[in-house]
Backbone as a chain_set.jsonl record, in Angstrom:
{"seq": "MAQISTHEFERLPLRVHSLMAGVPLHDVWSVDLRRWRGEVTLDDFLRTANNCTLDMCWCSNSSALFTLSPPVQVLLNIRFFVGQIFGWDNEPVTIVTFTNRLTDADRSRSLTAPGTRDGYFRVVYRFENEQLVELINRTAHAAALSALVETPTAYRFYFAVYVRNVSRFTPFYMTLIAPFRKLIVYPSLLRSVPGRWNQAFGTS", "coords": {"N": [[-15.664, -3.78, 1.801], [-13.244, -5.679, 3.446], [-11.382, -7.633, 5.789], [-9.372, -10.184, 4.705], [-8.616, -13.73, 4.267], [-5.295, -15.057, 4.371], [-4.983, -17.19, 2.727], [-6.785, -16.875, 0.54], [-5.632, -14.618, -0.593], [-3.03, -15.487, -1.247], [-3.513, -17.216, -3.301], [-3.752, -15.7, -5.525], [-2.349, -14.73, -8.676], [0.267, -13.217, -8.217], [3.272, -11.307, -8.265], [4.363, -10.572, -5.863], [4.237, -12.637, -3.974], [6.352, -14.49, -4.286], [8.483, -12.724, -4.338], [8.486, -11.546, -1.79], [8.986, -13.633, -0.109], [9.502, -15.161, 3.001], [9.204, -12.835, 4.432], [7.131, -11.639, 6.944], [3.609, -11.61, 6.478], [1.339, -9.304, 7.447], [-1.244, -8.074, 7.299], [-4.165, -8.335, 5.269], [-6.422, -6.924, 3.07], [-9.496, -6.394, 1.271], [-11.37, -4.714, -1.274], [-14.374, -4.455, -2.913], [-15.205, -3.304, -6.131], [-17.257, -1.413, -8.335], [-18.114, -2.538, -11.592], [-17.647, -0.514, -13.967], [-16.625, -0.424, -16.51], [-14.774, -2.589, -18.731], [-11.408, -4.018, -18.602], [-9.769, -2.315, -17.02], [-6.835, -1.251, -15.465], [-4.645, -1.414, -12.573], [-2.7, 0.53, -12.838], [-4.004, 2.323, -14.569], [-5.963, 3.2, -12.784], [-4.423, 4.408, -10.708], [-3.128, 6.475, -12.151], [-5.326, 7.954, -13.092], [-6.54, 8.693, -10.704], [-4.577, 10.408, -9.755], [-5.007, 12.607, -11.333], [-7.099, 14.003, -10.306], [-8.684, 16.877, -8.761], [-6.968, 19.172, -6.532], [-8.356, 19.628, -4.132], [-9.685, 17.295, -3.834], [-7.825, 15.296, -3.627], [-5.517, 13.585, -1.517], [-2.676, 13.212, -1.639], [0.013, 12.554, -3.998], [0.483, 9.882, -6.477], [0.413, 6.457, -5.342], [-0.858, 7.062, -2.949], [-2.923, 8.699, -3.646], [-5.203, 7.262, -3.868], [-6.316, 7.087, -1.415], [-8.001, 8.66, 1.341], [-7.388, 10.736, 4.088], [-9.075, 10.482, 7.027], [-10.334, 12.669, 9.656], [-9.884, 11.43, 12.321], [-7.852, 9.568, 11.663], [-5.873, 11.266, 10.698], [-5.245, 12.656, 13.044], [-4.196, 10.538, 14.604], [-1.934, 9.874, 13.043], [-0.516, 12.266, 13.21], [0.111, 12.286, 15.926], [1.666, 9.972, 16.046], [3.858, 10.707, 14.347], [4.85, 12.838, 15.802], [5.687, 11.638, 18.221], [7.498, 9.885, 17.077], [9.403, 11.664, 16.108], [10.494, 12.639, 18.452], [11.734, 10.361, 19.559], [13.3, 9.536, 17.488], [12.38, 7.602, 15.735], [11.718, 7.596, 13.033], [13.956, 7.919, 11.555], [16.123, 6.772, 9.012], [17.83, 3.621, 8.961], [21.431, 3.308, 9.194], [22.586, 1.464, 7.464], [20.894, 0.386, 4.702], [18.859, -2.137, 3.576], [17.193, -2.683, 0.96], [14.03, -3.805, -0.397], [14.11, -3.744, -3.111], [16.393, -4.964, -3.89], [15.755, -7.559, -4.288], [14.619, -7.8, -6.741], [14.449, -9.07, -10.064], [16.174, -8.779, -13.236], [14.215, -8.886, -15.18], [11.967, -8.088, -13.72], [12.646, -5.424, -13.192], [12.729, -4.297, -15.756], [10.103, -4.581, -16.456], [8.764, -2.949, -14.683], [6.781, -0.066, -14.333], [7.452, 2.221, -13.054], [10.546, 3.475, -11.987], [12.381, 1.322, -9.922], [12.951, 2.119, -6.513], [12.249, 4.764, -6.678], [11.2, 7.709, -5.05], [8.154, 8.091, -3.265], [6.385, 10.067, -1.743], [6.398, 9.359, 1.639], [7.342, 6.901, 1.071], [9.199, 4.377, -0.823], [9.171, 3.246, -4.149], [9.031, -0.129, -4.902], [8.301, -1.828, -7.035], [6.209, -1.287, -9.888], [3.777, -2.674, -11.571], [1.359, -3.348, -14.203], [-0.994, -4.189, -12.855], [-0.299, -4.359, -10.218], [1.357, -3.144, -7.404], [4.137, -2.434, -5.327], [5.265, -0.803, -2.495], [7.704, 0.546, -0.216], [8.72, 1.218, 3.191], [11.231, 2.3, 5.252], [12.452, 2.479, 8.445], [13.505, 3.104, 11.863], [11.784, 1.565, 13.315], [10.565, -0.441, 11.819], [10.731, -2.4, 8.78], [8.713, -1.968, 6.338], [6.338, -3.014, 3.846], [3.914, -2.175, 1.421], [1.374, -3.551, -0.453], [-0.513, -3.058, -3.342], [-3.115, -4.195, -5.379], [-5.037, -4.992, -8.289], [-7.749, -6.842, -9.399], [-9.625, -8.141, -12.01], [-12.893, -9.361, -12.229], [-15.592, -11.437, -13.544], [-17.88, -9.911, -12.987], [-17.202, -7.665, -11.501], [-14.638, -5.591, -9.937], [-11.826, -6.269, -7.872], [-10.062, -4.808, -5.331], [-6.992, -5.18, -3.747], [-5.2, -4.921, -0.698], [-2.262, -5.22, 1.012], [-0.004, -5.785, 3.742], [3.346, -6.13, 4.553], [5.86, -6.889, 6.956], [9.121, -6.587, 8.0], [11.357, -7.409, 10.585], [13.456, -5.003, 12.106], [14.753, -4.695, 14.403], [14.769, -5.811, 17.874], [12.736, -4.355, 18.835], [10.758, -4.133, 16.945], [8.621, -6.243, 16.867], [7.261, -5.622, 19.276], [6.474, -2.982, 18.773], [4.757, -3.321, 16.536], [2.747, -4.852, 17.704], [1.807, -3.015, 19.536], [0.647, -0.994, 17.935], [-1.269, -2.386, 16.569], [-4.17, -2.519, 17.222], [-5.034, 0.095, 16.502], [-4.251, 0.195, 13.859], [-5.741, -1.887, 12.613], [-8.41, -1.419, 13.349], [-8.991, 1.247, 12.93], [-7.216, 2.804, 11.157], [-6.632, 1.344, 8.595], [-9.313, 0.493, 7.801], [-10.506, 3.043, 7.535], [-8.944, 4.306, 5.522], [-9.361, 2.552, 3.347], [-12.063, 2.758, 2.904], [-12.284, 4.987, 1.356], [-11.499, 4.26, -1.171], [-13.529, 3.16, -3.019], [-14.905, 5.547, -3.596], [-12.948, 7.083, -4.93], [-12.634, 5.411, -7.12], [-15.168, 5.517, -8.37], [-15.269, 8.224, -9.002], [-13.254, 8.273, -10.885], [-14.029, 6.477, -12.949], [-16.767, 6.36, -13.17], [-18.252, 7.792, -14.999], [-17.667, 6.7, -17.345]], "CA": [[-14.34, -3.771, 2.406], [-13.145, -6.742, 4.434], [-10.095, -8.271, 6.003], [-9.535, -11.505, 4.106], [-7.654, -14.738, 4.678], [-4.06, -15.099, 3.592], [-5.144, -18.256, 1.724], [-7.372, -16.264, -0.655], [-4.661, -13.698, -1.173], [-1.874, -16.2, -1.788], [-3.905, -17.904, -4.534], [-3.712, -14.753, -6.641], [-1.09, -14.813, -9.43], [0.969, -11.961, -8.007], [4.728, -11.403, -8.107], [4.747, -10.287, -4.482], [4.314, -13.842, -3.157], [7.716, -15.022, -4.319], [9.441, -11.657, -4.029], [8.505, -11.279, -0.353], [9.103, -14.897, 0.623], [10.251, -15.034, 4.239], [8.817, -11.611, 5.139], [5.788, -11.879, 7.487], [2.437, -10.9, 5.964], [0.605, -8.906, 8.649], [-2.645, -7.73, 7.056], [-4.656, -8.361, 3.889], [-7.775, -6.386, 2.971], [-10.001, -6.286, -0.094], [-12.501, -3.811, -1.514], [-15.049, -4.729, -4.186], [-15.459, -2.08, -6.88], [-18.248, -1.592, -9.385], [-17.579, -2.711, -12.953], [-18.153, 0.504, -14.879], [-16.208, -0.875, -17.835], [-13.785, -3.643, -18.651], [-9.998, -3.816, -18.918], [-9.14, -1.255, -16.233], [-5.684, -1.747, -14.724], [-4.28, -0.618, -11.404], [-1.979, 1.696, -13.339], [-5.043, 3.271, -15.011], [-6.604, 3.737, -11.583], [-3.485, 5.309, -10.042], [-2.901, 7.665, -12.971], [-6.558, 8.727, -13.129], [-6.715, 9.288, -9.37], [-3.631, 11.511, -9.641], [-5.472, 13.736, -12.12], [-8.217, 14.677, -9.647], [-8.338, 18.203, -8.29], [-6.236, 19.178, -5.271], [-9.24, 19.556, -2.983], [-10.196, 15.926, -3.741], [-6.73, 14.356, -3.428], [-4.664, 13.739, -0.343], [-1.362, 13.463, -2.198], [0.201, 11.96, -5.308], [0.803, 8.493, -6.699], [-0.465, 5.447, -4.752], [-1.634, 7.637, -1.86], [-4.083, 9.4, -4.167], [-6.382, 6.404, -3.745], [-6.783, 7.107, -0.036], [-8.295, 9.932, 1.981], [-7.181, 10.691, 5.531], [-10.161, 11.008, 7.844], [-9.802, 13.425, 10.808], [-9.28, 10.586, 13.362], [-6.595, 9.001, 11.187], [-4.898, 12.36, 10.655], [-4.823, 12.898, 14.424], [-3.326, 9.431, 14.992], [-0.665, 9.998, 12.342], [0.206, 13.413, 13.78], [0.669, 11.843, 17.214], [2.749, 9.015, 15.754], [5.019, 11.418, 13.832], [5.395, 13.657, 16.894], [6.43, 10.717, 19.087], [8.622, 9.394, 16.296], [10.417, 12.709, 16.037], [11.145, 12.706, 19.756], [12.568, 9.187, 19.785], [14.093, 9.23, 16.306], [11.887, 6.361, 15.125], [11.546, 7.689, 11.582], [15.257, 8.017, 10.888], [16.482, 5.557, 8.302], [19.058, 2.984, 9.447], [22.649, 3.667, 8.46], [22.669, 0.491, 6.368], [19.565, 0.088, 4.187], [18.716, -3.298, 2.703], [15.881, -2.45, 0.36], [13.417, -4.926, -1.091], [14.418, -3.677, -4.542], [17.51, -5.868, -4.144], [15.206, -8.874, -4.632], [14.074, -7.768, -8.083], [15.232, -9.601, -11.175], [16.278, -7.859, -14.367], [12.905, -8.877, -15.839], [11.101, -7.244, -12.895], [13.025, -4.016, -13.37], [12.328, -3.851, -17.088], [8.641, -4.593, -16.493], [8.212, -1.936, -13.794], [6.389, 1.185, -14.987], [8.161, 3.249, -12.3], [11.881, 2.978, -11.662], [12.523, 0.868, -8.542], [13.67, 3.048, -5.663], [11.707, 6.12, -6.811], [10.499, 8.215, -3.878], [6.716, 8.305, -3.395], [6.043, 10.582, -0.426], [7.19, 8.716, 2.683], [7.691, 5.552, 0.627], [9.954, 4.134, -2.051], [8.556, 2.243, -5.012], [9.805, -1.34, -5.185], [7.952, -2.025, -8.435], [4.843, -0.932, -10.267], [3.331, -3.343, -12.782], [0.039, -2.866, -14.631], [-2.056, -4.475, -11.889], [0.315, -4.701, -8.939], [2.386, -2.193, -6.987], [4.698, -2.617, -3.995], [6.067, 0.314, -2.001], [8.309, 0.197, 1.061], [9.074, 2.257, 4.15], [12.291, 1.793, 6.117], [12.872, 3.353, 9.527], [14.08, 2.376, 12.998], [10.776, 0.721, 13.95], [10.234, -1.595, 10.978], [10.882, -2.32, 7.332], [7.357, -2.353, 5.923], [6.0, -2.915, 2.431], [2.481, -2.175, 1.174], [1.036, -4.065, -1.779], [-1.827, -2.75, -3.918], [-3.342, -5.004, -6.575], [-6.392, -4.915, -8.833], [-8.108, -8.06, -10.124], [-10.913, -8.051, -12.683], [-13.723, -10.564, -12.212], [-16.639, -11.305, -14.563], [-18.953, -8.97, -12.631], [-16.731, -6.521, -10.733], [-13.204, -5.562, -9.709], [-11.473, -6.387, -6.454], [-8.817, -4.125, -4.963], [-6.336, -5.818, -2.607], [-4.195, -4.136, 0.014], [-1.572, -6.118, 1.939], [1.138, -5.175, 4.427], [4.412, -7.013, 5.011], [6.759, -6.202, 7.882], [10.358, -7.278, 8.377], [11.943, -6.862, 11.804], [14.748, -4.323, 12.005], [15.334, -4.79, 15.741], [13.891, -6.496, 18.82], [11.634, -3.439, 19.128], [9.729, -4.223, 15.906], [7.407, -6.986, 17.263], [6.549, -4.854, 20.305], [5.865, -1.823, 18.115], [3.639, -3.772, 15.713], [1.682, -5.247, 18.621], [1.28, -1.791, 20.144], [-0.188, -0.225, 17.018], [-2.21, -3.273, 15.869], [-5.584, -2.122, 17.323], [-5.273, 1.319, 15.737], [-4.064, -0.128, 12.445], [-6.794, -2.764, 12.101], [-9.762, -0.947, 13.652], [-9.201, 2.653, 12.553], [-6.453, 3.338, 10.028], [-6.89, 0.666, 7.322], [-10.715, 0.629, 7.36], [-10.783, 4.414, 7.121], [-8.309, 4.543, 4.228], [-9.948, 1.738, 2.29], [-13.424, 3.247, 2.602], [-12.214, 6.053, 0.347], [-11.142, 3.714, -2.49], [-14.657, 3.153, -3.962], [-15.202, 6.906, -4.04], [-11.954, 7.427, -5.944], [-12.935, 4.582, -8.294], [-16.366, 6.038, -9.029], [-14.887, 9.506, -9.597], [-12.381, 8.031, -12.032], [-14.599, 5.694, -14.037], [-18.216, 6.298, -13.104], [-18.889, 8.434, -16.17], [-17.16, 6.051, -18.571]], "C": [[-14.275, -4.828, 3.496], [-11.704, -7.183, 4.585], [-10.247, -9.719, 5.567], [-8.441, -12.458, 4.583], [-6.404, -14.667, 3.804], [-4.166, -16.164, 2.492], [-5.733, -17.706, 0.432], [-6.352, -15.394, -1.367], [-3.527, -14.441, -1.869], [-2.218, -17.018, -3.026], [-3.852, -16.992, -5.744], [-2.36, -14.854, -7.356], [-0.319, -13.498, -9.38], [2.467, -12.206, -7.788], [5.139, -11.283, -6.646], [4.948, -11.549, -3.66], [5.738, -14.411, -3.125], [8.747, -13.967, -3.949], [9.598, -11.462, -2.529], [8.549, -12.548, 0.482], [9.988, -14.702, 1.85], [9.951, -13.782, 5.024], [7.389, -11.785, 5.641], [4.725, -10.989, 6.851], [1.535, -10.584, 7.154], [-0.882, -8.69, 8.411], [-2.957, -7.859, 5.58], [-6.11, -7.912, 3.901], [-8.194, -6.393, 1.511], [-11.194, -5.34, -0.129], [-13.092, -4.163, -2.864], [-15.477, -3.421, -4.834], [-16.397, -2.374, -8.045], [-17.577, -1.692, -10.759], [-18.231, -1.7, -13.889], [-17.82, 0.158, -16.321], [-15.124, -1.921, -17.643], [-12.369, -3.153, -18.9], [-9.402, -2.577, -18.262], [-7.995, -1.876, -15.446], [-5.452, -0.89, -13.476], [-3.534, 0.643, -11.827], [-2.948, 2.755, -13.854], [-5.648, 3.984, -13.8], [-5.688, 4.747, -10.89], [-3.299, 6.599, -10.838], [-4.15, 8.542, -13.012], [-6.819, 9.396, -11.793], [-5.781, 10.469, -9.179], [-4.081, 12.759, -10.384], [-6.653, 14.467, -11.478], [-7.744, 16.017, -9.088], [-7.725, 18.148, -6.907], [-7.155, 19.055, -4.062], [-9.825, 18.154, -2.816], [-9.099, 14.952, -3.359], [-5.983, 14.646, -2.131], [-3.237, 14.046, -0.787], [-1.2, 12.596, -3.439], [0.418, 10.461, -5.267], [-0.125, 7.551, -5.951], [-1.334, 6.025, -3.651], [-2.86, 8.391, -2.337], [-5.351, 8.563, -4.081], [-7.034, 6.53, -2.372], [-7.022, 8.521, 0.452], [-8.087, 9.777, 3.484], [-8.385, 11.297, 6.241], [-9.572, 11.773, 9.015], [-9.22, 12.538, 11.909], [-7.94, 9.991, 12.936], [-5.518, 10.062, 11.131], [-4.366, 12.661, 12.045], [-3.857, 11.804, 14.881], [-1.954, 9.534, 14.335], [0.159, 11.167, 12.882], [0.859, 13.043, 15.111], [1.854, 10.916, 16.98], [3.997, 9.734, 15.261], [5.666, 12.288, 14.914], [6.24, 12.794, 17.824], [7.67, 10.196, 18.367], [9.747, 10.395, 16.201], [11.193, 12.797, 17.349], [12.15, 11.567, 19.938], [13.425, 8.791, 18.58], [13.664, 7.977, 15.583], [11.891, 6.417, 13.602], [12.858, 7.918, 10.835], [15.568, 6.696, 10.198], [17.748, 4.95, 8.915], [20.253, 3.38, 8.593], [22.821, 2.751, 7.254], [21.253, 0.093, 5.944], [19.627, -1.12, 3.255], [17.312, -3.248, 2.125], [15.356, -3.699, -0.321], [13.661, -4.881, -2.599], [15.592, -4.595, -4.893], [17.032, -7.254, -4.566], [14.682, -8.934, -6.074], [15.023, -8.411, -9.091], [15.331, -8.529, -12.264], [14.932, -7.757, -15.097], [11.917, -8.016, -15.06], [11.378, -5.773, -13.158], [12.587, -3.48, -14.73], [10.806, -3.769, -17.211], [8.028, -3.445, -15.684], [7.951, -0.629, -14.534], [6.981, 2.4, -14.287], [9.505, 2.685, -11.879], [11.944, 2.539, -10.204], [13.398, 1.827, -7.737], [13.172, 4.473, -5.74], [10.953, 6.512, -5.546], [9.033, 8.472, -4.198], [6.226, 8.772, -2.026], [6.969, 9.99, 0.627], [7.773, 7.38, 2.228], [8.684, 5.575, -0.531], [9.207, 3.068, -2.853], [9.517, 1.073, -5.17], [9.568, -1.745, -6.634], [6.513, -1.57, -8.648], [4.545, -1.575, -11.61], [1.935, -2.844, -13.136], [-1.025, -3.055, -13.56], [-1.52, -4.781, -10.493], [1.395, -3.667, -8.619], [2.825, -2.494, -5.558], [5.548, -1.404, -3.651], [6.595, -0.069, -0.625], [8.633, 1.437, 1.879], [10.086, 1.656, 5.114], [12.613, 2.847, 7.178], [13.354, 2.499, 10.696], [13.06, 1.522, 13.736], [10.518, -0.551, 13.141], [10.648, -1.332, 9.535], [9.584, -2.869, 6.758], [7.208, -2.187, 4.416], [4.494, -3.019, 2.279], [2.216, -2.554, -0.269], [-0.364, -3.625, -2.167], [-1.962, -3.578, -5.2], [-4.798, -4.868, -6.998], [-6.645, -6.143, -9.691], [-9.495, -7.879, -10.724], [-11.622, -9.39, -12.62], [-14.815, -10.403, -13.279], [-17.687, -10.234, -14.262], [-18.47, -7.709, -11.933], [-15.205, -6.474, -10.776], [-12.979, -5.734, -8.212], [-10.099, -5.768, -6.247], [-8.269, -4.787, -3.704], [-5.285, -4.896, -2.017], [-3.575, -5.035, 1.074], [-0.339, -5.421, 2.508], [2.085, -6.265, 4.924], [5.333, -6.229, 5.933], [7.936, -7.105, 8.23], [10.928, -6.605, 9.622], [13.274, -6.169, 11.5], [15.471, -4.335, 13.355], [14.38, -5.582, 16.625], [12.689, -5.634, 19.183], [10.48, -3.618, 18.158], [8.503, -5.014, 16.334], [6.59, -6.26, 18.317], [5.812, -3.677, 19.677], [4.652, -2.241, 17.302], [2.465, -4.225, 16.569], [1.007, -4.021, 19.225], [0.317, -1.063, 19.217], [-1.259, -1.073, 16.335], [-3.664, -2.846, 16.011], [-5.919, -0.889, 16.502], [-5.213, 1.033, 14.246], [-5.263, -0.871, 11.879], [-8.201, -2.207, 12.29], [-10.037, 0.465, 13.142], [-8.53, 3.001, 11.232], [-6.815, 2.651, 8.708], [-8.349, 0.752, 6.897], [-11.038, 2.027, 6.859], [-10.189, 4.703, 5.747], [-9.013, 3.805, 3.105], [-11.38, 2.139, 1.959], [-13.406, 4.32, 1.528], [-11.944, 5.512, -1.054], [-12.335, 3.654, -3.438], [-15.029, 4.547, -4.461], [-14.244, 7.371, -5.115], [-12.249, 6.679, -7.258], [-14.12, 5.149, -9.066], [-16.089, 7.394, -9.659], [-14.092, 9.298, -10.886], [-13.11, 7.43, -13.215], [-16.12, 5.686, -14.088], [-18.944, 6.917, -14.276], [-18.449, 7.793, -17.475], [-18.305, 5.45, -19.369]], "O": [[-15.14, -4.879, 4.37], [-10.911, -7.118, 3.646], [-11.162, -10.408, 6.018], [-7.472, -12.046, 5.219], [-6.465, -14.265, 2.642], [-3.517, -16.053, 1.452], [-5.249, -18.025, -0.655], [-6.229, -15.433, -2.591], [-3.113, -14.06, -2.963], [-1.318, -17.472, -3.732], [-3.903, -17.467, -6.878], [-1.333, -15.045, -6.704], [-0.258, -12.761, -10.363], [2.859, -13.208, -7.19], [6.16, -11.84, -6.241], [5.755, -11.545, -2.73], [6.254, -14.765, -2.064], [9.762, -14.272, -3.324], [10.706, -11.239, -2.042], [8.185, -12.531, 1.658], [11.083, -14.149, 1.755], [10.387, -13.656, 6.168], [6.5, -12.056, 4.835], [4.911, -9.781, 6.703], [1.022, -11.497, 7.801], [-1.7, -9.084, 9.242], [-2.124, -7.538, 4.732], [-6.929, -8.449, 4.646], [-7.349, -6.397, 0.617], [-11.923, -5.189, 0.851], [-12.376, -4.17, -3.866], [-16.038, -2.543, -4.179], [-16.338, -3.44, -8.657], [-16.594, -1.004, -11.035], [-19.242, -1.994, -14.525], [-18.608, 0.404, -17.234], [-14.619, -2.116, -16.538], [-12.154, -2.026, -19.348], [-8.613, -1.866, -18.884], [-8.171, -2.923, -14.824], [-5.992, 0.208, -13.348], [-3.722, 1.705, -11.235], [-2.752, 3.946, -13.612], [-5.819, 5.203, -13.796], [-6.138, 5.832, -10.522], [-3.311, 7.69, -10.268], [-4.034, 9.766, -12.969], [-7.27, 10.541, -11.749], [-6.144, 11.437, -8.511], [-3.596, 13.855, -10.102], [-7.156, 15.44, -12.039], [-6.543, 16.255, -8.959], [-7.935, 17.179, -6.177], [-6.777, 18.441, -3.064], [-10.401, 17.849, -1.772], [-9.39, 13.884, -2.82], [-5.842, 15.796, -1.714], [-2.654, 15.039, -0.352], [-2.16, 11.97, -3.888], [0.523, 9.849, -4.204], [-1.332, 7.792, -5.911], [-2.441, 5.537, -3.429], [-3.748, 8.698, -1.541], [-6.455, 9.093, -4.207], [-8.18, 6.121, -2.19], [-6.343, 9.461, 0.038], [-8.551, 8.808, 4.084], [-8.681, 12.48, 6.077], [-8.408, 11.556, 9.35], [-8.141, 12.855, 12.409], [-7.006, 9.915, 13.733], [-4.368, 9.795, 11.479], [-3.169, 12.897, 12.215], [-2.821, 12.1, 15.476], [-0.932, 9.31, 14.983], [1.381, 11.072, 12.998], [1.994, 13.427, 15.393], [2.899, 11.043, 17.618], [5.099, 9.411, 15.706], [6.886, 12.452, 14.936], [7.362, 13.158, 18.176], [8.745, 10.078, 18.955], [10.919, 10.02, 16.212], [12.406, 13.005, 17.348], [13.268, 11.778, 20.408], [14.185, 7.825, 18.646], [14.466, 7.347, 14.895], [12.051, 5.386, 12.948], [12.86, 8.09, 9.616], [15.303, 5.626, 10.745], [18.64, 5.683, 9.342], [20.109, 3.74, 7.425], [23.159, 3.203, 6.16], [20.5, -0.472, 6.738], [20.361, -1.117, 2.267], [16.359, -3.722, 2.743], [16.128, -4.549, -0.767], [13.44, -5.875, -3.29], [15.769, -4.962, -6.055], [17.798, -8.035, -5.131], [14.34, -10.01, -6.564], [16.243, -8.301, -8.975], [14.65, -7.504, -12.208], [14.554, -6.686, -15.572], [11.119, -7.293, -15.657], [10.455, -4.976, -13.325], [12.129, -2.342, -14.837], [10.287, -2.969, -17.991], [6.909, -3.015, -15.964], [8.808, -0.146, -15.274], [7.012, 3.491, -14.857], [9.589, 1.531, -11.458], [11.588, 3.321, -9.323], [14.439, 2.287, -8.207], [13.61, 5.32, -4.962], [10.154, 5.73, -5.03], [8.702, 8.999, -5.26], [5.713, 7.975, -1.241], [8.19, 10.108, 0.52], [8.604, 6.796, 2.923], [8.969, 6.614, -1.125], [8.679, 2.109, -2.29], [10.679, 1.261, -5.528], [10.52, -1.979, -7.379], [5.719, -1.484, -7.711], [4.992, -1.1, -12.653], [1.387, -1.998, -12.429], [-1.871, -2.182, -13.369], [-2.213, -5.392, -9.679], [2.239, -3.357, -9.459], [1.999, -2.773, -4.689], [6.438, -1.02, -4.41], [6.008, -0.909, 0.057], [8.797, 2.537, 1.352], [9.826, 0.619, 5.725], [12.998, 3.969, 6.85], [13.584, 1.301, 10.535], [13.417, 0.823, 14.684], [10.281, -1.615, 13.712], [10.883, -0.193, 9.133], [9.382, -4.082, 6.699], [7.855, -1.343, 3.796], [3.859, -3.851, 2.928], [2.765, -1.954, -1.193], [-1.304, -3.803, -1.393], [-1.032, -3.649, -6.004], [-5.681, -4.654, -6.167], [-5.868, -6.455, -10.593], [-10.434, -7.503, -10.022], [-11.034, -10.429, -12.917], [-14.942, -9.325, -13.861], [-18.313, -9.707, -15.181], [-19.244, -6.764, -11.781], [-14.564, -7.203, -11.533], [-13.834, -5.389, -7.396], [-9.117, -6.145, -6.888], [-8.984, -4.94, -2.714], [-4.578, -4.187, -2.734], [-4.28, -5.555, 1.938], [0.283, -4.586, 1.851], [1.678, -7.194, 5.622], [5.563, -5.039, 5.718], [7.763, -8.233, 8.692], [10.976, -5.378, 9.704], [14.101, -6.678, 10.744], [16.659, -4.022, 13.433], [13.305, -5.981, 16.179], [11.727, -6.127, 19.772], [9.339, -3.297, 18.492], [7.396, -4.499, 16.179], [5.36, -6.274, 18.266], [4.658, -3.41, 20.013], [3.614, -1.582, 17.369], [1.311, -4.006, 16.202], [-0.211, -3.994, 19.402], [-0.718, -0.567, 19.664], [-2.081, -0.536, 15.592], [-4.366, -2.807, 15.0], [-6.975, -0.831, 15.872], [-6.012, 1.553, 13.467], [-5.752, -0.538, 10.8], [-9.09, -2.486, 11.486], [-11.194, 0.837, 12.945], [-9.193, 3.441, 10.293], [-7.266, 3.325, 7.782], [-8.618, 1.058, 5.735], [-11.759, 2.186, 5.874], [-10.861, 5.286, 4.895], [-9.237, 4.365, 2.032], [-11.855, 1.886, 0.852], [-14.414, 4.539, 0.857], [-12.14, 6.232, -2.033], [-12.189, 4.064, -4.589], [-15.423, 4.71, -5.616], [-14.659, 7.982, -6.1], [-12.13, 7.236, -8.349], [-14.07, 5.248, -10.292], [-16.611, 7.693, -10.732], [-14.239, 10.049, -11.85], [-12.859, 7.81, -14.359], [-16.701, 5.059, -14.974], [-20.11, 6.612, -14.526], [-18.795, 8.256, -18.562], [-18.078, 4.864, -20.428]]}, "num_chains": 1, "name": "protein.A"}
C-alpha cells in the first residue's frame, strides 16, 4: 500500500481522467494484490466481497472492500456528530451531480445505474474495472475512484479522491482533515483490501 504520484495514475487508461477534468485530484493510493488467477475484474471483486458473511463485511457494494478499524470508526463518529450539529452533511438545495458528465455510451456501459444510492454515496458509474462514486454535502462535492489493473505478475488496486469546492469553506475543511485522511483513514481502509482479496480468490 502506497500513496503514488498523479503522473503514474494519469497514465492509466481510465475514463475518470476525462470525466473529472477540472476537478482537483487530492489523493491517489495503490495496493498490490497477489495474482491467484487471471482475468479478475473489479466487478468480480466487488460482487465476491459482497457475498462474504455479515461478521466479515462492513457494509455492501464498494464499501465491502474496506474494514473500519476502531480508530477510524471513532474519527467518523466524531465527524458525523459535529456534522449533525452544524448541518454539514445536508445536501445543497441545488445538486449538480457528476453523472451529468456521462455520455450515453457511459450510461449504457455502466453495470449499475448512474445515481444509484450506495450507502452514503451515489454511483456515478461502474464499469468492469473502474468505479466512481460521489458524495455531495455542504462541505464538499467528493468523488472516490476504485480501479483494478492486471499486470503480468500481480494486480494493482487504485483508490483516488477528487474534490470540487461547494463553498469558500471547502479548502479550509479539506486542509483541516488532511492529516487524519492521509495518516489514519486511507491507510487503515486500504490495509483491509488484501484481506478481502485473499478471502475472495485465495482458494481459486
